[in-house]
N, C-alpha and C positions, 0 to 999 in steps of 0.2 A: 239782590243775587249778582251775585261772580262775573265775570266775560263767561264762563263756562255753562253755567248755569241761564245764563242770556241766550245763548248760542242754543244751546237746546231746546228751551221755549220756544226760539224764534222758529227753529227748525219743524218743530212739532204744527206748527201756527200754520205754516207753508202747506205742510203734510194734508192740513185740515182744509187749506181753503185755494188750493191750484187746483187746475182739473186733473184728472188721474194719467191721461194719455200725455198732457204735457211734463206731472210729476214725473212720471216713464223716462220720457227722456231724458230729463235734467238729470233725476238718478243713475241710468244706465251710462251719461255722458261721463261722471264721475265715475263710475266703478271702472270704465276703459280703462281711465288716469290711473286709475290702481292698481290693475291688472298687468298696465305696463310699467312700473315700479318707476315712473319718471324721477321720484325725490333723488330714488340712487344717486341719477347723474348730478342733484344740487352739490353746490359746494358744502362742509360739512367741517365741524368743530378741529382744528387745525390745521384749514387751509387756510387761506391770506387774500386779499380780497384787496384787486390793486382801485388803485386810486379813479374816482368817477368824480364828475362835473354834469352840473343836471340844473336846470332853470326852475326857479322857484314860482311860490303864485304870481309874483310880481315881473318875473321872464326874466332875472335877475340869476346870472351863473354861480352854484353850490360848488365847494368841492368837498373830498371826504376827507380829504387828507387838512384840510382847515377847520375842521372839527376832530379829526385823531389829535391835532396838536394840542388842544383843548382837553382832551382825556378819551374815557372810554365813549364808543356809538353802540346805541338802540336803533337797528333799522329796521322798519317794517313795511314787506312788497303787500300790497292793496291792489285788487284787482280794476277799483273803480270805488266814484263818489254814489255809482246807480246800484251797490252790492249792499243789501243789508246787513249781512253779515260783515262786512268791511268796517261800517259804517261801528256798528256797535264796538267791534275792538278799537278804531280810532277815537272813541266817545274813552274807551278803559284805559286806552295809551298816556291821554290827557289827564285823565282822573289821578291816575299814578306819578305823570312830571313831572311837579313837588320834589316825588325821592326819587326819581333818577336821577333831577338834578343836585341834589342836597347828595349825592354819591359822584358829584363831577363827572358826571356822564352828560351824554347827550342823546335825542330823539329825531331820528328820521323817517318819515313815512316818503314809500315813492310809489308811483303809479305807472302805467305807460299812458292817461289820461292827459291833453294837452293845457298848458297851465291857466286857464279861461277855466276848466272844468276843475281844475283843482285847487282854484283858488274859491269857486262854488264847496266844492266838498270841506275845505278849510273854515269857512265860513258857517256851513252849515253845522259843521260840529262844534266851533267855536274852540279849534285847536289854536296852541299856542307854540308848538313846534313846527319845524321846516318842512313842508308837502311838495315833493318834489317831481318832476313831471321825467318820463324816461321813453318819453317818445321813440316809437318803433320796438321799445324794449332792449334797446342796445344792453343794458347794465346786467339787466334780469335773463339776457341769454349765457352774455359772458357768463353769468353764475349757473347757471343749466337750469334757470325755475320755468321757461316755457313751453309754454303747449300753445296749439291751432285751436281752435274752436271747432265742433264738428259742426257739419252742415244743417241736422236735425236741430241742435241746441241753437244755431242762428235762428232756424225758421220759430222756434219755441221764444227768444226773445224778441223778435221783431213782433209778435203775435201779442206781449206785453208792452209794444212801443217804446221799445232799449236797443236805441241804435249806438252800439259797440262803436262799429266803423267813426261815428262821427264825434262820441268823446274822445279817440282818440286820435283823432286827424288823418288817419290809414284805412285801407283798406286791406289789412294783414289778418282782422280776425285773431289775435296773437292775444294771451294772455299770461299772466305770471301766476303761478301756484301759489296761494299763501305762507308765506314767508315771516320766521323774524330771525336776527342775526346780533348776538351783541360782539361788538369788535373790540379788542385791546388796541394801547398807543399804536401799536406796532402793523396794524393792520389782522391780527389771527384772528381769525373765529376763536372763543369762545362759550357760546353756542349758540345751538343750529335750532329751529324747527320749522320743518319742510309738510307742508300734507296735499297732495294732492286732492284731499276733500275739504272746500273750499266752504265748510260750515263749521271745520276744524280753525283753531288759533290758539295763536303762544297765551297762556298763563299768567297777565302780568306780576303775579308775584313767583313766579318760577327766573324771569328777569329780574326782578330785582335782587334775590337771592342770588345772583351767579354776581350780579354789580357787588 
C-alpha cells in the first residue's frame, strides 16, 4: 500500500475502535481548524523560508542553510511520535530516502517534541534522516503552521494517556499542522502541502516528482 492508502486504512480502523464520544470530539476539532482555513496563513510556493537552527536527536544544532548549501531540502513538519499518522508518514519518507538522495536533496523532519522524545521517534521508525526539535514551535509559528489544541481535545488525549505537554516540554498545547515543503538552494519553496486534517499527508511520489 502507498502512504495515502495506509492513512485511509488507519482512519477507518480508528473510526471503528475509538469510542464514539471521543471520536466526535476529534473529528469536530479537525473540522474547526478546516473551517478557520488556517492553512491559508502558511507559507506557500514562491515564499522564502528563513534560515533556522534547531537541535537534533543528539541535541546538536543543525541549520537549514547547511543543508541548502548541498542541494534542495524536503522539510516535513509532524505533530509527534505519539501520532500514528505521523509515524506512517515518517516511515514512508524513510522508504523514499534513497531516491531523495539520488536527486541531490536532503530530508528533515521537524516536530515540537523535545530531543529525547525525537530520539525515541527516530529509533522506533529506524529513520536515517535528521529529526529536529522545534521547541515552542518557534519555526513552525514563523511559517504560519501552528494551532492551539481545544480543551475538549486535551481531555480526550488525556483519556488515552497521551501527555502532549510532557512530549513537548511545555504547557502551551500547541501543534503544527501536517506540512511538507520542498525548498530549493535559494530557500524558495517549490512545493507545499499543508493540511488542517492531520490524517492527510503529502504523497512521497509527489515530492520526488518535484525534485
